[in-house]
C-alpha positions in Angstrom: -200.9 18.0 -16.7 -204.1 19.8 -16.1 -204.1 18.7 -12.4 -200.6 20.1 -12.0 -201.5 23.4 -13.6 -204.6 23.6 -11.4 -202.4 23.0 -8.4 -200.0 25.7 -9.4 -202.8 28.1 -10.1 -204.4 27.3 -6.7 -201.1 27.9 -4.9 -200.7 31.2 -6.7 -204.2 32.1 -5.7 -203.5 31.3 -2.1 -200.3 33.5 -2.2 -202.2 36.4 -3.7 -205.1 35.9 -1.2 -202.6 36.1 1.7 -200.9 39.1 0.2 -204.3 40.8 -0.2 -205.1 40.2 3.5 -201.7 41.8 4.4 -202.5 44.8 2.3 -206.0 45.2 3.8 -204.5 45.0 7.3 -202.1 47.8 6.5 -204.7 49.9 4.7 -207.0 49.6 7.7 -204.5 51.8 9.7 -203.3 54.1 6.9 -205.5 57.0 8.0 -204.1 56.7 11.5 -200.5 56.6 10.2 -201.1 59.7 8.0 -202.6 61.7 10.9 -199.7 60.7 13.1 -197.1 61.9 10.5 -199.1 65.1 10.1 -199.0 65.8 13.8 -195.2 65.1 13.9 -194.7 67.6 11.0 -197.0 70.2 12.6 -195.0 70.0 15.8 -191.8 70.4 13.9 -190.6 66.8 14.6 -189.3 66.4 11.1 -186.7 63.7 11.9 -189.3 61.7 13.8 -191.8 62.1 10.9 -189.2 61.0 8.3 -188.4 57.9 10.5 -192.1 57.1 10.8 -192.5 57.4 7.0 -189.6 55.0 6.6 -191.2 52.5 8.9 -194.4 52.6 6.8 -192.4 52.1 3.7 -190.8 49.1 5.2 -194.2 47.6 5.9 -195.4 48.1 2.3 -192.2 47.1 0.5 -192.6 43.3 0.9 -196.1 43.5 -0.5 -195.0 44.7 -3.9 -193.3 42.2 -6.2 -189.9 43.2 -7.3 -189.8 44.0 -11.1 -187.4 41.3 -12.2 -189.1 41.1 -15.6 -191.7 43.0 -17.7 -194.2 40.3 -16.9 -196.4 40.9 -13.8 -197.3 37.2 -13.4 -193.7 36.1 -13.4 -192.7 39.0 -11.1 -195.2 37.7 -8.5 -194.0 34.1 -8.9 -190.3 35.0 -8.7 -190.9 37.3 -5.7 -192.7 34.6 -3.8 -190.2 31.8 -4.7 -187.3 34.1 -3.7 -189.1 34.7 -0.4 -189.7 31.0 0.2 -186.1 30.2 -0.6 -184.9 32.8 1.9 -187.1 31.2 4.6 -185.7 27.8 3.7 -182.1 29.0 3.9 -181.6 28.7 0.2 -179.7 31.3 -1.8 -181.8 32.2 -4.8 -179.9 34.4 -7.4 -181.5 35.7 -10.6 -178.4 36.5 -12.6 -180.1 37.9 -15.7 -183.6 38.3 -17.1 -183.5 40.0 -20.5 -186.1 38.1 -22.4 -189.6 39.1 -23.6 -192.0 36.4 -22.7 -195.2 38.0 -24.0 -195.4 35.2 -26.6 -196.2 32.7 -23.8 -199.5 32.0 -22.2 -199.7 32.9 -18.5 -200.5 29.3 -17.6 -197.4 28.1 -19.4 -195.3 30.7 -17.6 -196.5 29.5 -14.3 -196.1 25.8 -15.3 -192.6 26.2 -16.6 -191.0 28.5 -14.1 -193.1 27.2 -11.1 -192.0 23.6 -11.7 -188.4 24.6 -12.6 -187.9 26.6 -9.4 -189.8 24.2 -7.1 -187.7 21.2 -8.4 -184.4 23.2 -8.0 -185.3 24.4 -4.5 -186.4 20.9 -3.4 -183.0 19.5 -4.5 -181.0 22.4 -3.1 -182.7 22.1 0.3 -181.1 18.7 0.8 -177.6 20.2 0.5 -175.9 20.8 3.8 -173.3 23.4 2.5 -174.4 26.5 0.6 -177.8 25.4 -0.8 -178.4 27.6 -3.9 -180.5 28.1 -7.0 -179.4 30.3 -9.9 -181.7 31.4 -12.7 -180.9 33.2 -15.9 -183.2 34.0 -18.9 -181.9 35.5 -22.1 -183.5 36.4 -25.4 -181.7 36.3 -28.8 -183.2 36.4 -32.2 -186.4 34.3 -32.2 -185.3 32.2 -29.2 -185.4 32.4 -25.4 -182.8 30.7 -23.3 -183.7 29.6 -19.8 -181.0 28.1 -17.5 -181.5 27.1 -13.9 -178.8 25.5 -11.7 -178.9 24.2 -8.2 -176.7 22.4 -5.8 -177.3 18.7 -5.1 -176.2 16.3 -2.4 -175.6 13.3 -4.7 -174.7 12.3 -8.2 -177.5 12.7 -10.7 -178.0 10.1 -13.4 -178.1 11.7 -16.9 -178.0 10.1 -20.3 -177.8 12.1 -23.5 -178.9 15.2 -21.7 -181.9 13.6 -20.2 -182.7 12.8 -16.6 -183.2 9.1 -16.0 -185.8 9.7 -13.3 -188.7 12.0 -14.0 -191.5 13.2 -11.8 -194.8 14.8 -12.8 -193.3 18.3 -12.5 -190.5 17.5 -15.0 -192.9 15.9 -17.5 -195.0 19.0 -17.3 -192.0 21.1 -18.0 -191.2 19.0 -21.1 -194.8 19.3 -22.4 -194.6 23.1 -22.0 -191.2 23.3 -23.8 -192.7 21.1 -26.6 -195.5 23.6 -27.0 -193.0 26.2 -28.1 -191.0 23.8 -30.3 -188.1 24.0 -27.8 -185.5 21.7 -26.4 -184.4 20.8 -22.9 -181.2 19.2 -21.6 -179.6 18.5 -18.2 -176.0 18.4 -17.1 -174.4 17.3 -13.8 -171.0 18.5 -12.7 -169.3 19.1 -9.4 -172.4 18.6 -7.3 -174.4 21.0 -9.5 -177.5 20.0 -11.6 -178.3 22.4 -14.5 -181.3 22.5 -16.7 -181.0 24.4 -20.0 -184.0 25.2 -22.1 -184.5 26.8 -25.5 -188.0 28.2 -26.5 -189.0 29.2 -29.9 -191.0 32.4 -30.2 -191.9 32.3 -33.8 -195.4 33.2 -35.0 -196.4 29.5 -35.4 -195.7 28.9 -31.7 -197.5 32.0 -30.6 -200.6 30.8 -32.5 -200.3 27.3 -31.1 -200.1 28.6 -27.5 -203.4 30.6 -27.8 
């Protein structure tokens, strides 16, 4: 599990390093952009100045993670996965995210959602028609419900809610779920594989995750 966590952390580091390089490239020319907009305003070219400002905004927008959740780590992860899905031609919908995940360790958040989304995207990528991934996370009482569904190109073997074939990523998901005294189950229907997870956010689980 540690090797998988280190791999995910390294991948996240590489993503942030590339994003930092993009930010620095834009910041390098910020002074030039500001002076250009000042000249346009001074010459009363207000429409052109507004259009120029809009172009700068378009450059900066992809660098900021969309606030899907109240968790900055998860926002970065979801933003990058959604971007990767788009590049791969996969529709990635986040239907709802109304849960507070502050009870989870950052490394567990990365392990759980990183593996869930990677597995779903890998399976969806093999679909010829409408490859998709749908994620929803809801909180209620002392529990958090996570559901991720994706299209598949073949029937998936499931027995009593468990996958019959498990890779390292799935095993790491299960270990993470067990840390929070949760449960995990899979369903297959009409070319869709769905993974449903319940996490317990009681005080005992918070202490155990520290």
